[in-house]
Every structure is written in structure tokens, then in C-alpha cells.
MARTIMI-869743 format. One line per 10 residues: number of its first residue (from 0); for each residue y, z, x of N, C-alpha, C, O. Coordinates in nm, 3 decimals, padded with zeros to 5 digits. Layout:
// MARTIMI-869743
NUM) Y/Z/X/Y/Z/X/Y/Z/X/Y/Z/X | ...
***
This chain:
// MARTIMI-869743
0) 01.134/-02.400/00.577/01.194/-02.347/00.455/01.271/-02.218/00.481/01.377/-02.194/00.423 | 01.215/-02.135/00.570/01.285/-02.010/00.603/01.421/-02.040/00.663/01.522/-01.983/00.622 | 01.423/-02.130/00.760/01.550/-02.165/00.825/01.648/-02.225/00.724/01.767/-02.195/00.728 | 01.597/-02.309/00.635/01.684/-02.373/00.537/01.741/-02.271/00.439/01.862/-02.271/00.413 | 01.656/-02.183/00.385/01.703/-02.083/00.289/01.798/-01.981/00.351/01.883/-01.925/00.283 | 01.781/-01.958/00.482/01.870/-01.861/00.547/02.016/-01.904/00.540/02.106/-01.820/00.549 | 02.039/-02.034/00.525/02.176/-02.083/00.513/02.241/-02.048/00.381/02.362/-02.066/00.364 | 02.162/-01.999/00.286/02.213/-01.961/00.154/02.213/-01.809/00.135/02.225/-01.760/00.023 | 02.200/-01.736/00.247/02.200/-01.590/00.242/02.306/-01.534/00.336/02.338/-01.596/00.437 | 02.358/-01.418/00.301/02.446/-01.348/00.393/02.363/-01.302/00.513/02.250/-01.258/00.496
10) 02.418/-01.312/00.634/02.343/-01.271/00.754/02.290/-01.128/00.745/02.181/-01.098/00.792 | 02.369/-01.040/00.683/02.327/-00.901/00.671/02.203/-00.885/00.585/02.117/-00.802/00.614 | 02.193/-00.966/00.480/02.077/-00.958/00.392/01.951/-01.008/00.462/01.845/-00.947/00.451 | 01.964/-01.117/00.534/01.849/-01.169/00.609/01.804/-01.068/00.714/01.684/-01.050/00.736 | 01.898/-01.004/00.779/01.867/-00.904/00.881/01.787/-00.788/00.820/01.690/-00.741/00.881 | 01.827/-00.743/00.700/01.756/-00.634/00.633/01.612/-00.674/00.601/01.519/-00.597/00.621 | 01.596/-00.796/00.551/01.461/-00.845/00.518/01.372/-00.849/00.643/01.258/-00.804/00.639 | 01.426/-00.902/00.751/01.346/-00.913/00.874/01.313/-00.775/00.932/01.201/-00.753/00.978 | 01.408/-00.684/00.932/01.384/-00.550/00.985/01.283/-00.474/00.900/01.198/-00.402/00.952 | 01.293/-00.490/00.768/01.198/-00.424/00.678/01.057/-00.478/00.702/00.961/-00.402/00.710
20) 01.046/-00.609/00.714/00.916/-00.671/00.735/00.855/-00.632/00.868/00.733/-00.620/00.879 | 00.938/-00.613/00.970/00.889/-00.573/01.102/00.823/-00.436/01.101/00.745/-00.404/01.190 | 00.853/-00.356/00.999/00.795/-00.222/00.987/00.684/-00.213/00.883/00.635/-00.104/00.854 | 00.645/-00.327/00.827/00.537/-00.329/00.728/00.401/-00.327/00.797/00.386/-00.371/00.910 | 00.302/-00.273/00.724/00.167/-00.269/00.778/00.064/-00.301/00.670/00.080/-00.269/00.553 | -00.042/-00.366/00.716/-00.163/-00.383/00.634/-00.281/-00.312/00.701/-00.393/-00.314/00.650 | -00.255/-00.250/00.814/-00.359/-00.175/00.885/-00.406/-00.060/00.797/-00.525/-00.028/00.792 | -00.313/00.002/00.727/-00.344/00.105/00.628/-00.308/00.050/00.491/-00.199/-00.006/00.473 | -00.399/00.064/00.396/-00.369/00.019/00.261/-00.409/00.127/00.161/-00.482/00.220/00.196 | -00.363/00.115/00.037/-00.383/00.218/-00.065/-00.458/00.160/-00.183/-00.429/00.049/-00.228
30) -00.555/00.236/-00.233/-00.637/00.193/-00.347/-00.630/00.300/-00.456/-00.649/00.419/-00.429 | -00.604/00.257/-00.578/-00.585/00.349/-00.690/-00.684/00.318/-00.801/-00.696/00.204/-00.845 | -00.756/00.421/-00.847/-00.852/00.404/-00.956/-00.795/00.462/-01.085/-00.776/00.583/-01.095 | -00.767/00.378/-01.182/-00.733/00.420/-01.318/-00.623/00.527/-01.325/-00.639/00.631/-01.387 | -00.512/00.496/-01.259/-00.394/00.584/-01.267/-00.327/00.561/-01.402/-00.274/00.452/-01.427 | -00.329/00.661/-01.491/-00.284/00.635/-01.628/-00.146/00.689/-01.662/-00.091/00.649/-01.765 | -00.087/00.777/-01.582/00.049/00.823/-01.611/00.149/00.726/-01.549/00.149/00.709/-01.427 | 00.236/00.662/-01.628/00.335/00.568/-01.572/00.421/00.630/-01.462/00.456/00.562/-01.366 | 00.456/00.760/-01.477/00.540/00.822/-01.375/00.467/00.835/-01.242/00.529/00.823/-01.136 | 00.336/00.859/-01.247/00.259/00.864/-01.124/00.245/00.725/-01.062/00.257/00.708/-00.941
40) 00.221/00.627/-01.148/00.211/00.489/-01.099/00.341/00.448/-01.030/00.339/00.387/-00.924 | 00.453/00.482/-01.092/00.584/00.448/-01.035/00.605/00.518/-00.901/00.650/00.457/-00.804 | 00.571/00.646/-00.897/00.590/00.723/-00.773/00.501/00.670/-00.662/00.543/00.665/-00.547 | 00.378/00.631/-00.695/00.287/00.577/-00.595/00.339/00.447/-00.535/00.330/00.426/-00.414 | 00.393/00.361/-00.620/00.450/00.234/-00.571/00.568/00.261/-00.479/00.580/00.201/-00.373 | 00.656/00.351/-00.520/00.773/00.382/-00.439/00.734/00.450/-00.308/00.798/00.427/-00.205 | 00.630/00.535/-00.310/00.581/00.596/-00.187/00.536/00.489/-00.087/00.569/00.495/00.032 | 00.461/00.392/-00.137/00.413/00.285/-00.049/00.530/00.204/00.007/00.530/00.168/00.124 | 00.627/00.176/-00.076/00.745/00.103/-00.031/00.820/00.182/00.076/00.864/00.127/00.177 | 00.834/00.312/00.054/00.910/00.396/00.147/00.845/00.403/00.285/00.915/00.411/00.386
50) 00.711/00.399/00.290/00.642/00.416/00.417/00.585/00.285/00.471/00.501/00.286/00.561 | 00.631/00.172/00.416/00.600/00.043/00.475/00.460/-00.010/00.450/00.410/-00.090/00.528 | 00.396/00.034/00.341/00.263/-00.015/00.306/00.279/-00.145/00.228/00.340/-00.146/00.121 | 00.225/-00.254/00.280/00.249/-00.384/00.218/00.171/-00.405/00.089/00.224/-00.459/-00.008 | 00.044/-00.361/00.086/-00.042/-00.391/-00.030/-00.089/-00.263/-00.099/-00.116/-00.161/-00.036 | -00.098/-00.272/-00.231/-00.158/-00.168/-00.313/-00.270/-00.234/-00.392/-00.251/-00.341/-00.450 | -00.388/-00.170/-00.395/-00.500/-00.224/-00.470/-00.530/-00.131/-00.588/-00.532/-00.009/-00.572 | -00.554/-00.188/-00.705/-00.583/-00.106/-00.822/-00.711/-00.151/-00.891/-00.747/-00.269/-00.890 | -00.778/-00.053/-00.952/-00.891/-00.076/-01.041/-00.850/-00.022/-01.178/-00.802/00.092/-01.187 | -00.867/-00.101/-01.283/-00.818/-00.063/-01.416/-00.930/-00.072/-01.520/-00.909/-00.126/-01.629
60) -01.047/-00.021/-01.487/-01.160/-00.029/-01.579/-01.143/00.063/-01.699/-01.202/00.038/-01.804 | -01.063/00.168/-01.684/-01.041/00.263/-01.795/-00.900/00.249/-01.852/-00.883/00.251/-01.974 | -00.801/00.236/-01.766/-00.663/00.223/-01.813/-00.583/00.137/-01.716/-00.617/00.125/-01.599 | -00.476/00.079/-01.768/-00.394/-00.011/-01.689/-00.301/00.067/-01.597/-00.260/00.179/-01.626 | -00.269/00.004/-01.485/-00.172/00.057/-01.390/-00.035/00.007/-01.433/-00.005/-00.112/-01.416 | 00.048/00.095/-01.488/00.174/00.051/-01.550/00.294/00.129/-01.497/00.345/00.217/-01.566 | 00.340/00.098/-01.377/00.461/00.164/-01.326/00.583/00.123/-01.406/00.588/00.013/-01.462 | 00.682/00.212/-01.412/00.807/00.185/-01.483/00.889/00.082/-01.405/00.927/00.105/-01.291 | 00.915/-00.032/-01.469/00.985/-00.142/-01.401/01.124/-00.102/-01.354/01.171/-00.152/-01.252 | 01.190/-00.012/-01.427/01.325/00.030/-01.389/01.324/00.120/-01.265/01.424/00.133/-01.195
70) 01.210/00.182/-01.239/01.199/00.272/-01.125/01.154/00.196/-01.000/01.210/00.213/-00.892 | 01.051/00.114/-01.015/00.997/00.046/-00.897/01.079/-00.075/-00.855/01.073/-00.117/-00.739 | 01.157/-00.133/-00.949/01.251/-00.240/-00.917/01.187/-00.355/-00.838/01.240/-00.399/-00.736 | 01.074/-00.402/-00.888/01.013/-00.520/-00.828/00.915/-00.492/-00.716/00.844/-00.583/-00.674 | 00.909/-00.369/-00.665/00.819/-00.341/-00.554/00.673/-00.343/-00.598/00.584/-00.345/-00.513 | 00.646/-00.342/-00.729/00.508/-00.348/-00.777/00.450/-00.489/-00.767/00.334/-00.510/-00.802 | 00.531/-00.586/-00.720/00.481/-00.722/-00.706/00.370/-00.733/-00.602/00.298/-00.833/-00.598 | 00.356/-00.632/-00.517/00.255/-00.637/-00.411/00.127/-00.569/-00.455/00.038/-00.548/-00.373 | 00.115/-00.535/-00.584/-00.008/-00.473/-00.636/-00.116/-00.579/-00.658/-00.091/-00.680/-00.723 | -00.234/-00.554/-00.604/-00.347/-00.646/-00.620/-00.452/-00.580/-00.710/-00.502/-00.473/-00.678
80) -00.484/-00.644/-00.819/-00.576/-00.587/-00.917/-00.719/-00.638/-00.895/-00.740/-00.755/-00.864 | -00.816/-00.548/-00.912/-00.958/-00.580/-00.892/-01.036/-00.542/-01.018/-00.999/-00.446/-01.086 | -01.143/-00.615/-01.049/-01.215/-00.591/-01.174/-01.286/-00.456/-01.180/-01.299/-00.398/-01.287 | -01.333/-00.407/-01.066/-01.403/-00.278/-01.064/-01.407/-00.225/-00.921/-01.370/-00.295/-00.826 | -01.452/-00.102/-00.907/-01.454/-00.038/-00.775/-01.548/-00.107/-00.676/-01.507/-00.128/-00.562 | -01.671/-00.143/-00.713/-01.758/-00.212/-00.617/-01.696/-00.342/-00.564/-01.711/-00.375/-00.447 | -01.627/-00.417/-00.651/-01.563/-00.541/-00.607/-01.454/-00.511/-00.505/-01.441/-00.581/-00.405 | -01.376/-00.408/-00.532/-01.268/-00.370/-00.439/-01.326/-00.325/-00.306/-01.280/-00.369/-00.200 | -01.427/-00.239/-00.310/-01.488/-00.191/-00.186/-01.546/-00.307/-00.106/-01.528/-00.313/00.016 | -01.615/-00.399/-00.174/-01.672/-00.514/-00.105/-01.567/-00.602/-00.041/-01.585/-00.650/00.071
90) -01.456/-00.624/-00.112/-01.347/-00.706/-00.059/-01.286/-00.641/00.065/-01.258/-00.709/00.163 | -01.266/-00.511/00.060/-01.206/-00.440/00.174/-01.299/-00.440/00.295/-01.255/-00.462/00.408 | -01.427/-00.415/00.271/-01.523/-00.415/00.381/-01.529/-00.552/00.448/-01.539/-00.562/00.570 | -01.523/-00.658/00.367/-01.529/-00.793/00.422/-01.410/-00.821/00.512/-01.418/-00.906/00.601 | -01.300/-00.750/00.491/-01.181/-00.769/00.573/-01.166/-00.661/00.680/-01.061/-00.649/00.743 | -01.273/-00.583/00.701/-01.275/-00.490/00.814/-01.217/-00.353/00.790/-01.190/-00.281/00.887 | -01.197/-00.314/00.666/-01.139/-00.182/00.637/-01.246/-00.074/00.631/-01.358/-00.096/00.586 | -01.209/00.045/00.679/-01.288/00.166/00.655/-01.253/00.218/00.516/-01.136/00.213/00.476 | -01.351/00.266/00.443/-01.327/00.323/00.310/-01.309/00.474/00.326/-01.401/00.544/00.369 | -01.191/00.523/00.292/-01.158/00.664/00.314/-01.124/00.728/00.179/-01.027/00.689/00.114
100) -01.203/00.825/00.138/-01.182/00.894/00.011/-01.093/01.015/00.034/-01.115/01.094/00.126 | -00.993/01.030/-00.050/-00.902/01.145/-00.040/-00.956/01.257/-00.127/-00.916/01.273/-00.242 | -01.048/01.334/-00.071/-01.114/01.440/-00.146/-01.182/01.536/-00.050/-01.235/01.492/00.052 | -01.181/01.668/-00.079/-01.256/01.761/00.005/-01.404/01.725/00.002/-01.459/01.698/-00.105 | -01.468/01.724/00.117/-01.607/01.684/00.124/-01.664/01.735/00.256/-01.589/01.771/00.347 | -01.796/01.735/00.266/-01.858/01.775/00.392/-01.810/01.685/00.505/-01.801/01.563/00.488 | -01.781/01.745/00.618/-01.738/01.671/00.737/-01.609/01.592/00.712/-01.592/01.482/00.765 | -01.519/01.648/00.631/-01.394/01.578/00.605/-01.294/01.598/00.719/-01.316/01.679/00.809 | -01.185/01.524/00.712/-01.079/01.531/00.813/-00.949/01.571/00.746/-00.934/01.559/00.624 | -00.855/01.617/00.826/-00.720/01.644/00.778/-00.630/01.530/00.826/-00.673/01.450/00.908
110) -00.506/01.522/00.776/-00.416/01.416/00.826/-00.392/01.423/00.976/-00.360/01.323/01.040 | -00.409/01.543/01.033/-00.387/01.558/01.177/-00.510/01.518/01.260/-00.496/01.475/01.374 | -00.630/01.531/01.202/-00.752/01.504/01.279/-00.815/01.369/01.245/-00.906/01.324/01.315 | -00.769/01.303/01.140/-00.823/01.172/01.105/-00.787/01.072/01.215/-00.674/01.070/01.262 | -00.884/00.990/01.255/-00.865/00.896/01.365/-00.801/00.766/01.312/-00.870/00.681/01.257 | -00.671/00.752/01.330/-00.601/00.632/01.282/-00.628/00.511/01.371/-00.600/00.398/01.331 | -00.681/00.534/01.491/-00.700/00.424/01.585/-00.841/00.364/01.580/-00.871/00.272/01.657 | -00.927/00.414/01.491/-01.065/00.366/01.486/-01.080/00.235/01.410/-01.190/00.181/01.403 | -00.972/00.184/01.354/-00.976/00.057/01.281/-00.900/00.068/01.150/-00.870/00.179/01.106 | -00.867/-00.045/01.088/-00.793/-00.044/00.961/-00.864/00.043/00.857/-00.987/00.051/00.855
120) -00.786/00.107/00.770/-00.847/00.196/00.672/-00.778/00.185/00.537/-00.658/00.157/00.527 | -00.857/00.209/00.432/-00.808/00.205/00.294/-00.824/00.344/00.234/-00.935/00.397/00.226 | -00.713/00.403/00.192/-00.714/00.536/00.130/-00.735/00.520/-00.021/-00.659/00.449/-00.086 | -00.835/00.586/-00.075/-00.865/00.580/-00.218/-00.815/00.706/-00.287/-00.843/00.819/-00.245 | -00.739/00.685/-00.396/-00.692/00.794/-00.480/-00.749/00.774/-00.621/-00.748/00.663/-00.674 | -00.798/00.883/-00.681/-00.861/00.873/-00.813/-00.768/00.903/-00.928/-00.646/00.903/-00.912 | -00.827/00.928/-01.043/-00.749/00.957/-01.163/-00.684/01.094/-01.150/-00.723/01.175/-01.066 | -00.584/01.119/-01.234/-00.505/01.241/-01.225/-00.588/01.369/-01.241/-00.558/01.470/-01.178 | -00.691/01.365/-01.324/-00.769/01.486/-01.349/-00.907/01.483/-01.286/-00.951/01.582/-01.228 | -00.976/01.370/-01.295/-01.115/01.363/-01.246/-01.124/01.334/-01.097/-01.227/01.361/-01.036
130) -01.017/01.281/-01.037/-01.021/01.247/-00.896/-01.093/01.115/-00.872/-01.104/01.032/-00.962 | -01.143/01.096/-00.750/-01.210/00.971/-00.716/-01.345/00.962/-00.787/-01.405/01.064/-00.822 | -01.390/00.839/-00.807/-01.517/00.817/-00.877/-01.636/00.843/-00.785/-01.621/00.848/-00.663 | -01.754/00.859/-00.846/-01.876/00.874/-00.769/-01.905/00.749/-00.686/-01.966/00.757/-00.579 | -01.860/00.634/-00.736/-01.879/00.510/-00.661/-01.805/00.514/-00.528/-01.857/00.468/-00.426 | -01.684/00.568/-00.528/-01.608/00.580/-00.403/-01.672/00.684/-00.311/-01.681/00.663/-00.190 | -01.715/00.796/-00.369/-01.782/00.899/-00.288/-01.903/00.840/-00.217/-01.924/00.865/-00.099 | -01.982/00.761/-00.290/-02.103/00.702/-00.232/-02.070/00.597/-00.126/-02.145/00.581/-00.030 | -01.960/00.526/-00.144/-01.924/00.417/-00.054/-01.841/00.462/00.066/-01.830/00.389/00.164 | -01.784/00.582/00.059/-01.688/00.625/00.161/-01.748/00.636/00.300/-01.858/00.689/00.318
140) -01.675/00.585/00.397/-01.712/00.602/00.538/-01.663/00.736/00.590/-01.726/00.797/00.677 | -01.550/00.781/00.535/-01.489/00.906/00.580/-01.416/00.971/00.463/-01.387/00.907/00.362 | -01.386/01.101/00.480/-01.312/01.175/00.379/-01.194/01.244/00.447/-01.203/01.289/00.561 | -01.083/01.251/00.375/-00.965/01.320/00.428/-00.908/01.410/00.319/-00.907/01.372/00.202 | -00.861/01.527/00.357/-00.805/01.622/00.260/-00.677/01.682/00.315/-00.653/01.681/00.436 | -00.596/01.733/00.225/-00.474/01.805/00.263/-00.506/01.954/00.256/-00.535/02.004/00.147 | -00.501/02.027/00.366/-00.534/02.171/00.363/-00.437/02.248/00.273/-00.317/02.222/00.274 | -00.490/02.342/00.196/-00.409/02.425/00.107/-00.417/02.570/00.154/-00.523/02.616/00.198 | -00.306/02.642/00.145/-00.308/02.784/00.183/-00.251/02.873/00.072/-00.229/02.992/00.092 | -00.226/02.813/-00.047/-00.177/02.891/-00.161/-00.285/02.904/-00.266/-00.403/02.883/-00.237
150) -00.244/02.939/-00.389/-00.340/02.957/-00.497/-00.387/02.824/-00.556/-00.496/02.817/-00.613 | -00.307/02.719/-00.543/-00.347/02.590/-00.600/-00.453/02.525/-00.513/-00.455/02.543/-00.391 | -00.542/02.448/-00.577/-00.650/02.382/-00.504/-00.625/02.234/-00.482/-00.694/02.170/-00.402 | -00.526/02.179/-00.552/-00.498/02.036/-00.537/-00.353/02.008/-00.575/-00.285/02.092/-00.633 | -00.308/01.887/-00.540/-00.173/01.843/-00.571/-00.177/01.724/-00.664/-00.280/01.656/-00.675 | -00.065/01.698/-00.731/-00.052/01.577/-00.809/-00.082/01.456/-00.720/-00.052/01.457/-00.601 | -00.142/01.351/-00.780/-00.185/01.236/-00.701/-00.070/01.170/-00.625/-00.089/01.127/-00.512 | 00.048/01.162/-00.686/00.160/01.099/-00.617/00.212/01.187/-00.503/00.257/01.137/-00.401 | 00.205/01.320/-00.522/00.247/01.412/-00.415/00.148/01.405/-00.299/00.189/01.401/-00.182 | 00.020/01.402/-00.330/-00.082/01.389/-00.225/-00.063/01.260/-00.147/-00.070/01.259/-00.024
160) -00.039/01.151/-00.220/-00.019/01.022/-00.154/00.102/01.026/-00.062/00.096/00.974/00.050 | 00.211/01.085/-00.107/00.333/01.091/-00.026/00.308/01.165/00.105/00.353/01.121/00.211 | 00.237/01.276/00.098/00.210/01.355/00.218/00.122/01.276/00.316/00.151/01.268/00.435 | 00.013/01.219/00.263/-00.079/01.144/00.350/-00.013/01.019/00.408/-00.032/00.987/00.526 | 00.063/00.948/00.326/00.129/00.827/00.374/00.228/00.859/00.485/00.234/00.788/00.585 | 00.304/00.965/00.468/00.403/01.001/00.570/00.334/01.040/00.701/00.368/00.989/00.808 | 00.236/01.131/00.692/00.173/01.180/00.814/00.091/01.071/00.884/00.100/01.056/01.006 | 00.012/00.996/00.808/-00.073/00.895/00.870/00.007/00.775/00.920/-00.024/00.719/01.025 | 00.110/00.734/00.845/00.191/00.620/00.892/00.272/00.659/01.015/00.293/00.576/01.103 | 00.317/00.783/01.023/00.389/00.829/01.142/00.298/00.827/01.265/00.338/00.782/01.372
170) 00.176/00.875/01.248/00.080/00.875/01.359/00.042/00.732/01.396/00.025/00.701/01.514 | 00.028/00.648/01.296/-00.009/00.508/01.322/00.097/00.438/01.404/00.065/00.368/01.500 | 00.223/00.455/01.368/00.332/00.390/01.439/00.350/00.443/01.581/00.404/00.375/01.667 | 00.305/00.565/01.603/00.316/00.623/01.737/00.195/00.588/01.823/00.193/00.619/01.943 | 00.095/00.524/01.763/-00.028/00.491/01.836/-00.013/00.358/01.908/00.092/00.293/01.901 | -00.119/00.318/01.976/-00.116/00.191/02.048/-00.185/00.078/01.974/-00.200/-00.031/02.030 | -00.228/00.101/01.850/-00.300/-00.003/01.776/-00.201/-00.107/01.720/-00.085/-00.074/01.696 | -00.246/-00.231/01.700/-00.158/-00.335/01.645/-00.142/-00.320/01.494/-00.206/-00.391/01.416 | -00.058/-00.227/01.452/-00.047/-00.193/01.311/00.044/-00.287/01.234/00.038/-00.292/01.111 | 00.128/-00.362/01.303/00.221/-00.452/01.233/00.147/-00.572/01.172/00.041/-00.611/01.221
180) 00.204/-00.628/01.068/00.148/-00.747/01.007/00.160/-00.863/01.105/00.266/-00.880/01.165 | 00.055/-00.943/01.124/00.062/-01.058/01.217/00.178/-01.150/01.183/00.215/-01.164/01.066 | 00.234/-01.213/01.284/00.354/-01.294/01.267/00.336/-01.406/01.165/00.427/-01.435/01.087 | 00.217/-01.470/01.165/00.195/-01.580/01.069/00.200/-01.529/00.926/00.251/-01.598/00.838 | 00.148/-01.410/00.902/00.152/-01.351/00.768/00.294/-01.304/00.735/00.336/-01.309/00.620 | 00.366/-01.260/00.838/00.504/-01.216/00.815/00.592/-01.330/00.765/00.676/-01.311/00.678 | 00.571/-01.450/00.821/00.650/-01.565/00.778/00.626/-01.595/00.630/00.719/-01.628/00.556 | 00.501/-01.583/00.588/00.467/-01.608/00.448/00.536/-01.508/00.356/00.590/-01.544/00.252 | 00.534/-01.380/00.396/00.598/-01.276/00.316/00.750/-01.293/00.316/00.815/-01.280/00.212 | 00.807/-01.323/00.434/00.951/-01.341/00.443/00.997/-01.454/00.351/01.098/-01.441/00.282
190) 00.925/-01.564/00.350/00.961/-01.676/00.263/00.957/-01.634/00.117/01.044/-01.670/00.038 | 00.855/-01.558/00.081/00.845/-01.511/-00.057/00.963/-01.421/-00.093/01.019/-01.433/-00.202 | 01.001/-01.332/-00.002/01.116/-01.246/-00.025/01.246/-01.327/-00.038/01.329/-01.300/-00.124 | 01.260/-01.425/00.049/01.382/-01.506/00.046/01.391/-01.587/-00.084/01.500/-01.602/-00.140 | 01.279/-01.636/-00.130/01.277/-01.709/-00.256/01.319/-01.619/-00.373/01.383/-01.664/-00.468 | 01.282/-01.490/-00.364/01.320/-01.396/-00.469/01.466/-01.354/-00.458/01.530/-01.319/-00.557 | 01.519/-01.359/-00.336/01.655/-01.313/-00.311/01.760/-01.420/-00.341/01.864/-01.391/-00.400 | 01.732/-01.543/-00.300/01.829/-01.653/-00.317/01.825/-01.704/-00.460/01.720/-01.742/-00.512 | 01.940/-01.705/-00.523/01.948/-01.753/-00.662/01.918/-01.903/-00.667/01.969/-01.981/-00.586 | 01.835/-01.943/-00.765/01.796/-02.084/-00.781/01.729/-02.139/-00.656/01.750/-02.254/-00.619
200) 01.649/-02.056/-00.591/01.589/-02.096/-00.464/01.500/-02.218/-00.478/01.497/-02.302/-00.388 | 01.426/-02.231/-00.589/01.337/-02.345/-00.604/01.416/-02.475/-00.615/01.377/-02.578/-00.558 | 01.525/-02.471/-00.688/01.610/-02.590/-00.699/01.672/-02.625/-00.565/01.682/-02.742/-00.529 | 01.712/-02.523/-00.490/01.772/-02.545/-00.359/01.671/-02.607/-00.263/01.704/-02.697/-00.186 | 01.546/-02.557/-00.269/01.443/-02.612/-00.180/01.411/-02.757/-00.217/01.390/-02.840/-00.129 | 01.406/-02.786/-00.345/01.380/-02.926/-00.386/01.492/-03.016/-00.338/01.468/-03.127/-00.291 | 01.614/-02.967/-00.349/01.728/-03.045/-00.304/01.724/-03.070/-00.153/01.774/-03.171/-00.103 | 01.662/-02.974/-00.082/01.650/-02.989/00.063/01.529/-03.069/00.105/01.505/-03.086/00.225 | 01.452/-03.118/00.008/01.337/-03.202/00.039/01.208/-03.127/00.060/01.113/-03.181/00.118 | 01.201/-03.002/00.014/01.081/-02.922/00.033/00.996/-02.920/-00.094/00.890/-02.857/-00.097
***
């Protein structure tokens, strides 16, 4: 199907899709608990898109995750919703992720000292005012914080995410770990992107016998 649909795309567009996908990662993923400001939700989605994070996980037990559609422009399609925090934590652990809480805590790490090579990790961000839940604190394998040297003690959740995503994704890409999405999964994502890009793609595929 990929080969067939490529005949209905400009070569430049297919090249962009493949190059973008080659820089995507699931080694690091992002988890959001009850983000209630639409502007923060939008900024978080765009941050993940900018730094090549393929999946975003949300818990909406208190409020819905509602990014502005005009701002995210379809990039929120990779958001995976979970019924509650324990379900999300259990799902991530089953797939080999470390649970990393973004909060000052005993024995915490900074973006420079956090070990990106110790295995896949999920960064948890809490609500705008209360921060991460006690459930995440109890479940966390590690904690990471952004050091502050001014009068403020914390940053907006989307600003914190942008800083951590940039620093940790840069270190990850410079490391020797297999951070790229496996080729078999890449084909699945590429096909999904191509179906969204090619006009009337479903009709075209049926016509081609798929």
C-alpha cells in the first residue's frame, strides 16, 4: 500500500514524511495528568511534535485534554487517552518504560544528570497548579527537575516540558541507544500519514485492490 500510494504523492512530500519519521522516537514518551488550560495542551502537543515524540498519553479524570485544533493542526492525533493514572502506569510498565516524575524530590536528577541510556522512560507532567499526583509520586522510579537560580520556584507546564524535551531528546539522539522507532512500526505510521495526506486515499486503495 505504501508503494502504491506513493504514486499519488509528490516526491518531495514523501521525502518529508520519511525524513520526519526517521527522527521519531517512542523511547521517550510524555504523560499528562488533567491538563485543563487549552493553551497549555496545545503547546504541549506542539512541543512533542517539534522534538520528535511520537506518542502522548493523557489522564482526564478531572478535566479533558483539549488542545486548540487550529494550533496543533492534526498533531494531536497521536494522543492516547487512559482512564486513570494507575492504568497508564501499568500499561507503560508492561511495555518496559521507567516512570519519571517531573518534580523536585529526594535523590532527583537534572536534565544533564538523568541517565537516558538506562532504558525507555515516560515523563509525567501534572496539573498547572497542583503538579503531579500522589499516585505518580508513589509509582515513580526516578525524579527529574529543572534547576532554578531566580526568585521563581517553578515554570509553566508547557515551558517545563519544552526545556526537558529539548535537553533529553538531544542527549538521547547523541547516545548509542536504539531510540528510533523500529522499522516495522515505522511502516505502519508512514501508511497512516500517507492515507491522511493523499486525497481520497481510501477510494484510491480500493481501486488498487487493497
